[in-house]
FIKOLZA-696966 format. One record per residue: z negated, x, y negated of N, C-alpha, C in turn; residue in three letters. Coordinates in steps of 0.02 Angstrom, whole numbers, plus 50000, padded with zeros to 5 digits. Example, Ala and Ser with C-alpha at 12.3 -4.5 7.8 and 13.67 -1.06 7.14 Angstrom:
REM residues 2
496105066050284496105061550225496105066050165Ala/496465064250112496435068450053496065064549998Ser/
//
This chain:
REM residues 216
487515035149010487745030149058487485032049127Met/487205027149161486955028149229487495026549280Gln/487585031049328488045029849383487655030749448Ile/487625025449487487325025749554487885026449604Asp/487845031749644488355032949696488045031449763Ile/488295026349796488045024349862488485027749914Ile/488175031649958488585035850002488225037350067Leu/488605039950114488325043250173488645050050178Asp/488245055050197488485061950195488905063750256Val/489045059050301489525060350355490175056450343Ile/490255053950283490865050250265491335054850227Cys/491915056750255492365061250219492615058350154Pro/492695051750151492935048650089492405048750035Trp/491765049250054491245050250004491295057149972Cys/491455062250012491565068949986492155068949938Phe/492695065849959493295065349916493135061349853Ile/492765055849861492575051749803492155055549754Gly/491705059949778491305064049734491745068449691Lys/492235071649722492695075949684493095071949632Arg/493315066049651493715062049605493295059349547Arg/492675057549561492235055549507492135061449458Leu/492035067349485491945073249442492555074449398Glu/493145073549427493755074449386493805069049333Arg/493605062949350493625057549300493135059049243Ala/492535061349260492045062749209492265068549164Leu/492645073249192492905078849152493385076349098Ala/493675070449108494125067649058493745063649004Arg/493105062749014492685059448964492095064048948Arg/492235069948919491695074848908491155072648860Pro/491295067548820490785065248772490295060348802Asp/490415057948863489965053348895489325056848917Leu/488755053848901488115056248927487985052448992Met/488015056049047487995052849113487405055349153Val/487065050649186486545052249235486775049549302Ser/486815053849352487035051749418486455051349467Arg/486435046049506485925045249558486295043949624Ser/486075047449676486395046849741485965042349785Trp/486255036749806485885031549842486075031449916Arg/485575030849958485675031350030486025025350060Ala/486465026750107486785021650148486955025050214Phe/486725022050269486875024850335487445021050368Gln/487985024450381488535021250416488345019350488Leu/487875023250516487665022050585486895021550587Asn/486605016150562485875015850559485535015850627Pro/485905014050679485615013850747485735020450785Ala/486005025450751486135031850784485485034850809Met/485465037450871484855040850895484665046550848Pro/484025048050845483785053350801484125060050815Asn/484285061250878484605067550896485355067550887Glu/485625062050863486345061550854486705059950919Gly/487375061050917487785059050974488375063950978Phe/488605065751038489185070251043489775067451003Pro/490075071750964490575069350916491185066350950His/491405069351004491995066751040491865059651066Glu/491265058551092491095051851117491035046851059Leu/490775049151004490725044850945491425042750921Tyr/491875047550918492555045950896492895041050943Leu/492785042051008493085037551057492835030451048Ala/492185029751034491895023151025492125020050959Ala/492205024150908492375021550842493115019750837Lys/493555024150860494265023350850494645020650911Phe/494355021450970494665018751029495155023251063Gly/495455027951026495935032451056495975038851015Ser/496155044551046496215050751009496735050350954Pro/497285046750966497815046450915497575042750853Ser/497155037550862496895033850804496425038350764Ala/496015042150799495565046850764495965052150726Ala/496485054650758496905059750725497235057050662Glu/497465050750664497785047850605497275047150548Arg/496675045050565496155044250514495975051050483Ser/495895056050525495715062650500496295065750461Tyr/496905064550482497485067250446497505064450375Ala/497355058050367497355055050300496805058150257Ala/496205059150286495665062250249495825069450231Ala/496145073150277496325080150264496825080650206Cys/497315076150207497825076250154497505074750086Ala/497075069650084496735068050021496265073650000Ala/495925076650049495465082050034495795088050004Gly/496385089850029496735095650002496875094649928Arg/497015088549908497135087249837496525088049794Gly/495935088149826495305088949789494985095749802Glu/495355100249834495085106949848494605107049907Gly/494635102049950494205101750009494625103250071Ile/494415108150109494755109750172494305107450229Val/494415101350252494015098650305494125102550370Phe/493575103750405493605107250470493295102650522Ala/493635096950534493365092050581493275094850651Phe/493685099850669493645102750736492995106550747Asp/492635108250694491995111850701491415107150716Arg/491495100750704490945096050712490835094650786Ile/490225095850809490055094850879489625088550890Arg/489225086850840488795080950847488845076650784Arg/488865070150795488815065450739488065064050730Thr/487795065750671487065065450664486815058650640Pro/486175057450652485815052450615485685055450545Asn/485845051850492485825054750425485195053050386Thr/484715049850417484115047850380483755053950349Leu/483675059250388483345065150362483745068450306Gln/484395068350312484815071150258484715067250194Ala/484675060650199484555056650139483865057950110His/483375059050153482715060850127482735067550090Arg/483135072250115483195078650081483515077850012Leu/483995073450006484295071949941483765069049895Ile/483345064649922482795061649882482325067049857His/482155071849900481735077449879482075081449824Leu/482705082949833483075086949783483115083249716Ala/483175076649719483195072749657482555073649617Ala/481995074049651481355075149616481335081949583Ala/481735086649608481775093349580482345093949529Glu/482735088549521483295088649475483925091749504Gly/483955092349571484515095849603484885091549653Asn/484905085049643485215080649693485965082049699Ala/486315083149643487035084449646487175090449691Asp/486785095749682486895101749721486735100649795Glu/486225096449809486045095149878486595091149913Met/486855086149879487395082249908487995086749924Val/488165091049877488715095649888488575100249947Glu/487955102749952487775107250007487815103750074Gly/487615097450077487645093750140488365092350160Leu/488775090350112489475089150126489805095550153Phe/489695101050119490005107350140489745109550208Arg/489095108650218488805110650282489105106850340Gly/489185100350331489445096150386490195096750395Tyr/490565095850341491285095250347491665101850347Phe/491365107050321491715113450318491425118450368Ile/490755118350375490435123150421490275120150489Glu/490315113550496490175110350560489445110350579Gly/488995110550529488275110750543488015103850564Leu/487495103850604487175097650625486665095650572Asp/486865091350526486425089650470485935084050489Ile/485865082750553485325078450577484745082550602Gly/484845089050609484335093650634483895096150577Asp/483245095450584482785097050530482825104350510Thr/482855108850558482895115950542483535117550504Ala/484085114450522484715115450487484665112850416Thr/484365107050407484285104250340483855108850297Leu/483315111550326482885116050288483255122350267Ala/483725124650310484115130550294484625129050238Ala/484855122850234485325120950181484965120150114Ile/484335118150116483965116450055483995121750000Ala/483915128250015483935133249961484605133549924Pro/485145131249954485785131149919485745126549858Arg/485285121849860485195117149804484565118849764Ala/484305124749774483715126849736483065123849760Gly/483045121249822482435118449850482155123549900Val/481525125149892481195130049936481235127850008Asp/481405132450051481495130750122480845128250154Arg/480285131550140479665129450170479455122550144Arg/479575121450080479425114850052479835109450089Met/480475110950100480905106150135480655104950206Ala/480455110250240480195109450309479585104950310Glu/479105106050264478505101950262478675094750246Arg/479125093850198479315087150177479635083250234Tyr/480105086350268480465082950322480035081750383Leu/479505085750391479045084850447478585078850437Ala/478525076550375478095070850359478495064450349Gly/478205059950309478505053350297478685052250224Gln/478565057250182478695056350110479425054550098Ala/479525049750054480205047850035480545043150084Gly/480255042250142480585038250194480685031050171Leu/480155027950147480195020950127480665020050068Glu/480675024950022481125024549965481855024749986Glu/482005029050035482695029550060482895023050096Val/482445020450138482595014250173482675008450124Leu/482275008450071482325003150020482995003449985Ala/483255009549972483915010149940484455007049984Glu/484405008450049484905005650094484864998050098Glu/484254995450102484174988150103484454985050040Arg/484334988249984484594985649920485354985449920Arg/485664990749945486394990949947486674985449991Ala/486364984250048486614979050094486494972150065Arg/485954971250028485844964749995486374963449943Arg/486624968849912487154968049862487844966849894Leu/487864966949960488484965649995488904971850009Gly/488614977649998488974983850011488984985250086Ile/489574985950113489654987250185490054993550199Arg/490334996450147490725002650155490585007150095Ala/490655013550106490535018550054491135023350051Val/491215026649992490765026649934490835020349891Pro/490295018949855490315013649805489965016449743Cys/490275015549686490015018149623489825012249578Phe/489195011949559488945006549517488775009349449Val/489125007049399489025009349331488545004849294Leu/488285007449241487815003749199488074996649185Glu/487594992049183487744984949171488084981749231Arg/488094985149289488314981849350489044982349366Gly/489424986449331490134987249348490204991849408Tyr/490594989749457490634993549519491354995049537Ala/491445000749571492095002549597491985005249668Ile/492365002649715492265004349785492825008849811Ser/492645013549853493145018049883493245024349843Gly/493595029149874493735035549843494355034849798Ala/494255031349742494805029749698495035035949659Gln/495665035849637495915041149594495535041149528Asp/495495046849494495125047249430495335041949380Pro/495985040449378496235035549329495915028649337Glu/495685027149397495375020649408494675020149378Met/494345025949370493675025949341493695024949265Phe/494205027449233494185028049160494085021449124Leu/494445015949142494315009649107493605007149116Pro/493315008249177492625006049188492125010249148Leu/492275016649141491845020749097491815017749027Phe/492405015949001492435013348933492075006648927Asp/492155002348978491814995848977491064996848982Ile/490845000849031490125001849041489795005148981Ala/490165009548947489895012948889489935008648826Ala/490245002748832490294998348774490855000148727Gly/491305004448750491855006548706492365000848698Val/492464997048752492924991348749492564985348777Val/492784979348757492514973048782492814971648850Asp/492394969948900492674968548967493134962548969Pro/493064957848922493484951948921493664950248849Ala/494104954148819494284953048749494584946148739Pro/494414943048683494684936448667495424937048647Glu/495794931948667496494931848648496554930148574Glu/497064932948542497164931548471497404924448462Ala/
//
């Protein structure tokens, strides 16, 4: 079964959604699953150098108390998934295009899952600037990607059009928020849903049950 996960690596709910998907899949150990991570930029107009995080929060939430409430909800959900968010360590909100390109590179090496995890951990737990090319190259070996290879790749244009095409495709499908999980045959689930919400869709997408059984 193919699962396309549409995400941005600066979205805390995407990190939480990744964990919940993993827990759901653990309940269906017989499923043969292939996961693909698809790019979506929450801030496509973000400057290449990013933006000071405090100013970004002020623009997004309007007040410190609103930002605190949003982060408190993510922290509470994260703890349930073994994620200890360290939002206070984040100094810059990055442009994530290069990070998505790095995921694309890792996918060619068969290590996209590990790269996504490394980027999430780097940003949300270590407070790293994952819009910075040198920082991304330093993260790459955590996912089994050679650092020098990552540096050369990010310095060029390889994978750029593919990443941008993924985002355009998602927006054409009407996706405006992430995470979004698209299962084989077009079944989709939006948001960082609890594992129990995935299970019926797994069965439908795998053909185990009919999506619209006839009434007796």
